[in-house]
N, C-alpha and C positions, 0 to 999 in steps of 0.2 A: 504494500500499500504506499502511496505517496507520503512524503514527510512534510510537505508544505501545502497550504490551502489558500484560497481567496476568501477574504472577509471584508466587511464594511468597517472602515476606520472613521471615527468621529474626532480624531485629533484632540485638541484642547477644548473642543466644544464650541457651540454657537448656533447659528441658524441651520436650516435644513441643507443648505449648500455646502456645509463642511463635510458631508458624508461622501466618502470616496472609496473606491476599490483598493485593496492592499493585499500584500502577501505576508503570510506568517506561518509558524509551525503548527502542525496538527496536534491538538491536545491529546494527552494520554489519560485513559480512565484510571481512577483510583480503584481500590479493591471493591468498593460498593457502587461503582458507576458503569454505565455503558457508553460506548462511543457510537454516535449516530452519524451516518452519512446523510446530511440534511437535504431534503427535497423541497420543503416549503417552511416558511416562517410567518407566524402571526405578528402583526404590528400593533403595538399597544401604547397608551398614553405614557406609562413609565419610560418607554424607550425615548420618547420625545423629551421628557423631563431630564433623563440622564444625558442625552445629547446636548441639551441647553445648559447643563451644569447644575441643575437644581435637585438632582436625585442621584448622588454618587453611589456606586455599587458598594455593598458591605465588604468588610475584610475577607479576603480569600476568594471572592467571586471573580469571574472573568470580567475584565474591563471592556470586552466587546459587547455591543448592544445585543438585545434579544432574549426574551424570557420564555419563549415557547417555540417548538419546532416539531416537525414530523419527518420521518425518513426511515432508514433501514439500519439496524444494529450491525456494525462491522467489527466490533471488538467488545469484550466484556472483562471487567475486573475479576480477580480470583474469587471474590466472595459473592458474585452475582449468581442467583439461582432462578430468577423468574424469566429471564430472557436469554436468547441465544443468537448467534450470528445468523443474519437473514430475516429476523423478525421485523415486522412493520410496526413501528411504535410512534407515539407522540409523547412529548415530555414537557413538564414545567422545569425549565432550566434555571440555573443560578447565574445566568448571563451567557453570552457567547453564541447565541443562535443565528446572528447575522453572518453566517459563515458556511463553508462547504462541509465542515465537520464540527460537532459539538458534543460535549460530555454532559451527562445528567445522572443523578442518583437513580438507581433502579427503582426505588420506592416512589419516585416522582414521575415514573414512566408508566405509560398505559398502552395497551394494544389499540390499533385503529379499530373503531367500531365496524361491525360487519357492513359492507357496502360503501365504506368511506375510501376516498383517495387521499393523497398527501395534502392537497390543498384544504380540504374540509377538516382533516385531522389536525392540521397545524393551527386551526382557528379555535381549538377546544381548550387547551390546558389553562392558560392564564385566566381566561374569562370564566370557565367553569369552576376552577379552584376558588377564584375570588367570590363569585356569586354564592357558591355553596357555603363557604366559611362565613360570609357576612349577612346573607339573607336567612339561612337556615341554622348555621352554627354547628359546632362540634362539641364533644364532651369537654374539651379544654379551651374553648373559645366561646364568647358570648353570642355574637351574631344577632340577627333579628328574631331567631326562634320562630319563624313563620310556620303556622300550623294549618292543616286543611280547614277550609271553611272561613278563614280570616280574609280581611281586606287589606291590600297592600298598595302603596303609592311608590312607583319606581320613577325616579328622575332620570333624564337622559335615555328615554326608552328606545331611541333609534340607534344607540351605540351598540357595540358588541356585547357589553355588559348588560345593557338594557334589554336587548332582544333575548338573551339567555335567561335573565331574571323573569321576564314576562312568561316565557314558555315553561320554565320550571314551576313557577307559581300556579299557572293554569293547570299544569299536570297533576298537582296535588289538590286541586279543587278550590282555589282561591279566587276572589274577585280582584281584578287588577286595574288600577288607574295609573296613568303614566303621563309625564310631561315631555313635550318636544318643542322644537322651535319653528315649525312650519306646517302648513296644511298638508303638504306632500308627506311629511313625516308622520302626521296624525293618521293619514290613510294607511301608511306602511305598518305602524304599530298595531292598528286594529286588525290588519291581516295576519300579524304574528300572534294574535290571540288576546290582546288587551281588550278589556271591557269598555274602557273610556280613555280617550286621548285629549289632553289639554294643551293647547298652544300657549306657552308661557309668555310669548311676545304680545299676545292680544288679550289675555285673561289673567286675573289674579288667581293663581292656582289654588291658594287656600280657600278662596270663596267658591271656586268651582268644585273642590273636594267636598265642601259643606253641602253644596247644592246637589251633586251627583249621588251623595250618600244619604240624602234626606236628613242631614245633620248628625248622622251617626259617626262620621269621620272614619279614620283607618286605624288598623292595629299595628302596622309596620310601615316604615319608610326606608327605602334604600336610596341614599343620597351621595352623589358625586360632586355636588356644587359647593357645599360647605357654608362659609360664613354668611353670605348674603341671603341664604335660604333658611337660616337657623330659626328665626323668630316665626316665619310662616310654617315651618315644619312642626313646631310645637303646637300651633293652632290646629293643625290637621290631625293630630293624634288623639285617639279616644282614651278612656281610662285604661291604665296598664299598657299603654302603647310603647313601642320600641323604635328608636331612631338609630339606624346603622349608617355611619359615615365612612365612605371609602376613598374620597378624593376631595380636593379643594379647588375645582375649576373656577369657582366664584370667590376665591380667597379663603384664607384660614382665620381671618379675624371677623367675628360677628359684630355688627353694629350694636348699639345699646339694646339689650334684650331683656324682656320681662321674664324672669326665671320662675315665677310662681306656678305656671302650668306643670313644671316638672314635679313639684311637690303635690299640688292639688290633684293631678291626674295620675300620680305614681308612675311617671314616665321613666324609661331607661334610655340613656344616650350612650352609645358604644361606637366603636370604630376599630379599624385595624389596617395594616399593610401586609401584603403577602410576602415580599422578598426577605424581610428579616426573620420570618418564622424558622424554627429549627427544621431539620430534615425529618425528624420524628413527627412533628406537627403537620408538615406537608404530607407525610405518608398517611396519616390518619384521614386527611381530606381525600387523598387519592383512593384509599380503600372504600370510602363512602361513595365516591363518584362511580367506581367500578361496579359496586353493588346496586346502587339506587338510580344512577343516571345513565350509565352506558346502555342498559336495556331500553330506556326511553329513546335514546339516539337511534338504536338499531330498529326500533318500531316506528320511527319517523314522527314521534310525538314531540321531539325537540331537535334542535340542530342549528348550526351557524348559518347566517345569511352572509354570503360573500359579496361585498360591494365591488371590489376591484382587485385584480392580481397584477403586480408589477414584477419584472425581473429583478433579481438581487441588485444588479448594478444601478437600478433606478430607485434605490431606497430614499433618495432625497425627494423624489416626486411623491412617494408614499407618505413621507413625513409631512410634506406640504399639504397633502389632502387631509391627513389626520388633524392638522392644526386648523384647517379651514372649517372643520365640523360639518362639511357638506355630505359626508358619507352616511350610509345607512347600513349598519352591520360591521363586518370585519374587513380589514385591509390585509392582504397577504403578499409576501415576497416569494416568488418561485426561484429555486436554486438549481443551477445546472441546466 
């Protein structure tokens, strides 16, 4: 096997135009890792944040961009037991996916769902790990603890995260409200299964939630906007409601907020990031996905919506599209 590979270098960081093709050594798998010949890579907001310099990789992680990929196992560490050379897999990586080869812990690696190709499989790990942990939760993480029959508000419903959250919430029998930024996106999220779509550019979403639920409000909110939505989110939650924050696209500082609803309605406010979690914590999520979500994917009850596929060498265009927020669903890079 070759000792060198092509990867996307973001240098010292900056705008999307800093992304260039470069050559470097093929990484070698540790005892608990697999080496994947990458065929496709999912593009995510954290990639954009890392490129711009606001989200540096944790110690020990690859400095190369990319948190999810799909491809073929070409080598495995001495302690790997779940996968063998030739297996088609997708993985939540610890960085390094914008490349021809990438390593990933075997416990963060999953088989392609039946009927999937590399493009679809690459769009799964980062999004599904994030949604599962933050919307449903795991034994060692709070999350939204969304339960069958509850009502959920999902912000950013047309994003990869949003589409996934809508589908999984509907799959367990929840009522889903979502916010998006255009009428085109309203139409799209309704087709993905949302019960109600709110255009936040033309409506006060908190007032719309009150109207659409006949004043009953919602049990859970999955929020990627952050600061500027905090006060309105509190207004949307009913008694014992849960707010799960996963990003700060609208800033991390909330304007002056009346905190009394948290006490009066016994609200829970939680949040998390995926990348700093331990391998054991990510393995717990991976096991839950394989048991509870992979069957839904194989039955066609959930699955990624691919907005556009770019060659690896056009990563800059993919990032520019991501930053424009004009996409619906996932953006993917094809490798090779």
